[in-house]
C-alpha positions in Angstrom: -56.5 -46.4 -3.7 -56.9 -50.0 -4.9 -60.0 -52.1 -4.9 -59.5 -55.8 -4.2 -62.5 -58.1 -4.5 -62.6 -61.6 -3.2 -65.0 -63.8 -5.1 -65.9 -67.5 -5.7 -67.7 -69.5 -8.3 -70.1 -70.7 -5.6 -70.8 -70.1 -1.9 -69.0 -71.8 1.0 -65.5 -71.7 -0.3 -64.1 -69.5 2.4 -64.0 -66.1 0.7 -65.6 -64.2 3.6 -63.1 -65.8 6.0 -60.3 -64.7 3.7 -61.8 -61.2 3.4 -62.0 -60.7 7.1 -58.4 -61.9 7.5 -57.2 -59.4 4.9 -59.1 -56.7 6.9 -57.0 -57.8 10.0 -53.7 -57.6 8.1 -54.1 -54.5 5.9 -53.6 -50.9 6.9 -55.7 -47.9 5.9 -58.6 -49.8 4.4 -62.4 -49.8 4.2 -64.3 -53.0 3.9 -67.4 -53.6 1.7 -69.7 -56.6 2.0 -71.2 -56.9 -1.4 -72.7 -60.4 -0.9 -76.0 -58.5 -0.1 -78.2 -61.6 -0.7 -76.6 -63.5 2.1 -74.3 -61.0 4.0 -72.1 -62.5 6.7 -68.9 -60.5 6.9 -70.5 -58.7 9.9 -70.4 -62.0 11.9 -66.6 -61.7 12.0 -66.1 -58.0 12.0 -69.0 -57.1 14.5 -69.7 -53.7 13.0 -71.0 -50.8 15.1 -73.7 -49.2 12.8 -73.2 -45.4 12.5 -75.6 -44.8 9.5 -78.7 -46.8 8.4 -80.3 -46.1 5.0 -83.3 -47.7 3.2 -82.8 -49.2 -0.2 -85.7 -48.7 -2.7 -85.9 -50.5 -6.0 -88.6 -51.7 -8.3 -92.2 -50.7 -8.2 -95.6 -52.2 -7.2 -99.0 -51.2 -8.4 -101.4 -49.5 -5.9 -105.1 -49.0 -6.5 -106.8 -45.8 -5.2 -110.2 -47.1 -4.2 -111.6 -43.6 -4.0 -111.1 -43.2 -7.8 -111.6 -46.8 -8.9 -115.0 -47.5 -10.6 -114.6 -51.3 -10.5 -114.7 -51.7 -14.3 -112.7 -55.0 -14.0 -110.4 -54.1 -16.9 -107.3 -54.4 -14.8 -108.4 -57.8 -13.4 -109.1 -59.0 -16.9 -105.8 -57.9 -18.4 -103.3 -58.6 -15.6 -101.4 -61.7 -16.9 -100.0 -62.4 -13.4 -103.3 -62.6 -11.6 -102.1 -60.1 -9.1 -105.4 -58.2 -8.7 -108.2 -59.7 -6.6 -111.9 -59.3 -7.2 -111.9 -56.8 -4.3 -109.4 -54.7 -6.3 -106.5 -55.4 -3.9 -103.1 -56.0 -5.5 -100.9 -58.8 -4.1 -97.4 -57.4 -3.8 -95.9 -60.9 -4.2 -97.7 -61.6 -7.5 -97.3 -58.1 -8.9 -94.3 -58.0 -11.3 -94.2 -54.2 -11.5 -94.8 -54.1 -15.2 -97.1 -51.1 -14.8 -99.5 -52.3 -17.6 -102.5 -52.0 -15.3 -101.7 -48.3 -14.6 -101.6 -47.6 -18.3 -104.9 -49.3 -19.2 -106.9 -48.0 -16.2 -109.5 -45.7 -17.7 -110.0 -43.8 -14.4 -106.3 -43.3 -13.6 -106.8 -45.1 -10.3 -103.6 -47.2 -10.4 -100.3 -45.8 -9.6 -96.8 -47.4 -9.3 -95.1 -46.9 -6.0 -91.4 -47.7 -5.3 -90.7 -50.6 -3.0 -88.4 -50.6 0.0 -86.4 -53.8 -0.6 -83.6 -53.6 1.8 -81.2 -51.5 3.9 -77.6 -50.5 3.7 -75.3 -49.4 6.5 -72.1 -47.5 7.2 -70.3 -48.9 10.3 -67.1 -48.9 12.3 -65.2 -52.1 13.0 -62.0 -52.9 14.9 -60.2 -52.8 11.6 -61.7 -49.6 10.2 -64.9 -48.5 8.4 -67.2 -50.9 6.7 -70.1 -50.6 4.3 -72.6 -53.4 4.2 -76.2 -54.1 3.3 -79.2 -56.5 3.7 -81.5 -57.3 0.8 -85.0 -58.4 1.7 -86.1 -62.0 1.2 -86.7 -62.8 -2.5 -86.2 -59.2 -3.5 -84.6 -58.3 -6.8 -82.0 -55.7 -8.0 -79.2 -56.9 -5.7 -76.7 -55.8 -8.4 -78.0 -52.2 -7.9 -77.5 -52.5 -4.1 -74.0 -54.0 -4.6 -73.1 -51.0 -6.8 -74.4 -48.6 -4.1 -72.3 -50.4 -1.4 -69.1 -50.3 -3.5 -69.6 -46.6 -4.4 -70.0 -45.6 -0.8 -66.9 -47.6 0.3 -64.9 -45.9 -2.5 -66.2 -42.5 -1.4 -65.1 -43.2 2.2 -61.7 -44.3 1.0 -61.3 -41.1 -0.9 -62.5 -38.9 1.9 -60.2 -40.5 4.5 -57.3 -41.0 2.2 -57.3 -44.8 2.6 -55.2 -47.1 0.5 -57.5 -50.2 0.1 -61.1 -51.1 -0.6 -61.4 -54.7 0.4 -64.6 -56.2 -1.0 -66.3 -59.5 -0.1 -68.0 -60.2 -3.4 -71.0 -62.2 -4.3 -70.7 -65.9 -5.3 -71.6 -67.2 -8.7 -71.5 -65.4 -12.0 -74.7 -63.3 -12.0 -75.5 -59.6 -11.9 -74.3 -59.1 -8.3 -70.9 -60.6 -9.2 -70.6 -58.3 -12.2 -71.4 -55.4 -10.0 -68.9 -56.6 -7.4 -65.9 -56.9 -9.8 -66.4 -54.3 -12.6 -63.7 -51.7 -12.3 -61.8 -53.5 -9.5 -58.0 -53.6 -9.6 -57.8 -57.3 -8.8 -60.2 -60.2 -8.4 -59.1 -63.0 -6.0 -61.0 -66.2 -6.7 -61.2 -68.7 -3.9 -61.9 -72.3 -4.8 -61.9 -75.7 -3.2 -60.1 -78.9 -4.5 -63.2 -80.5 -6.2 -64.2 -81.0 -9.8 -67.2 -78.6 -9.3 -64.9 -76.2 -7.5 -62.6 -76.0 -10.6 -65.6 -75.7 -12.9 -67.2 -72.8 -10.9 -63.8 -71.1 -10.6 -63.3 -71.2 -14.3 -66.7 -69.7 -15.0 -66.1 -66.7 -12.6 -62.6 -66.2 -14.0 -64.0 -65.9 -17.5 -66.5 -63.3 -16.2 -63.7 -61.3 -14.6 -61.6 -61.4 -17.7 -64.6 -60.3 -19.8 -64.5 -57.1 -17.7 -60.7 -56.7 -18.0 -60.2 -57.4 -14.3 -56.8 -59.1 -13.4 -57.4 -62.4 -11.7 -55.6 -64.5 -9.1 -56.6 -67.7 -7.5 -56.4 -69.3 -4.0 -57.1 -73.0 -3.3 -58.7 -73.4 0.1 -58.3 -76.7 2.1 -56.0 -77.9 -0.7 -54.7 -80.8 1.4 -58.1 -82.6 1.5 -57.7 -83.6 -2.1 -54.1 -83.2 -3.3 -54.8 -84.8 -6.7 -57.6 -82.3 -7.5 -55.4 -79.4 -6.2 -52.8 -80.5 -8.7 -55.4 -80.3 -11.5 -56.3 -76.8 -10.4 -52.6 -75.8 -10.4 -52.3 -77.2 -13.9 -55.3 -75.2 -14.9 -53.7 -72.0 -13.6 -50.6 -72.7 -15.7 -52.5 -73.5 -18.8 -54.8 -70.4 -18.5 -52.2 -67.9 -17.3 -53.9 -67.5 -13.9 -51.6 -66.6 -11.0 -51.9 -68.9 -8.1 -51.5 -66.7 -5.0 -51.5 -69.4 -2.5 -52.8 -72.7 -1.1 -54.5 -72.8 2.4 -54.6 -76.1 4.2 -57.4 -77.4 6.3 -57.2 -76.0 9.9 -59.6 -76.7 12.7 -58.6 -73.4 14.3 -60.4 -71.6 11.5 -63.7 -73.0 12.7 -62.8 -72.3 16.4 -62.0 -68.7 15.4 -65.3 -68.3 13.6 -67.2 -69.6 16.7 -65.5 -66.8 18.7 -66.3 -64.2 16.1 -62.6 -63.7 15.3 -60.4 -64.0 12.2 -57.7 -66.7 12.1 -55.1 -63.9 12.2 -56.4 -62.8 15.6 -57.1 -66.3 17.0 -53.9 -68.2 16.4 -50.5 -67.7 14.9 -49.4 -70.6 12.8 -49.2 -72.0 9.3 -52.7 -70.9 8.1 -52.2 -67.3 9.4 -48.8 -67.2 7.8 -50.1 -68.4 4.5 -52.8 -65.8 4.4 -50.3 -63.1 5.3 -48.1 -64.2 2.4 -51.2 -64.1 0.0 -51.9 -60.6 1.1 -48.2 -59.6 0.6 -48.3 -61.1 -3.0 -51.4 -59.0 -3.7 -49.8 -55.8 -2.4 -46.7 -56.4 -4.5 
């Protein structure tokens, strides 16, 4: 069983479209949407949810008014101003530091775990899928990414599947590290712009820090051939394998509107290019 993660230095480069296309091409696979802060793989794979689980992470202080003697000590010492004069804690302002629970002389403040999101196990037309949804402005998305990946790996082992295809988080933060660590290959998707090259270089360095083999795909390369050539030169100079170049294709947009992958929507140059990219990864 191999874990392939598709990532990008920033959002909007086309990694989810490529992930969904791989799902349509591969055999004996499970998909994992690890972009939990802005999950959208479900828009193309239309999963049928079989299991729904809550995700709890972080803690917020809660005051037991039956015990509280209104000594004002917590209000005085809370540096975040999260406790009102009525001894009600604002869950938005509370940072979960637990200091108030330690200094309360009456033991009236307890820390309670927050429900910050949900994760799902679903069926799709291409096989099982594990995905999640983190609440707005909630933290610990890296922890939720790890949960999604571990569950996908568990399903692959149970069903004797060959591939775990992961739609990773964009950027270089904690969710990205959770997406790529321990993967067999990281496929970086970039666009032919100066910022695209800069962001791709950053995420490639992160992947290499975790000893994950890296490949690169240039999406919409024909919109800026000169910049695409610079990215190709970068790959040669930095020993990064260029797995393919995908041209701009209006059919990709039309396929998305219909909730389909380009593989299903139309045969042609783009579909053939993506199939060849998948073949190069398999080999």
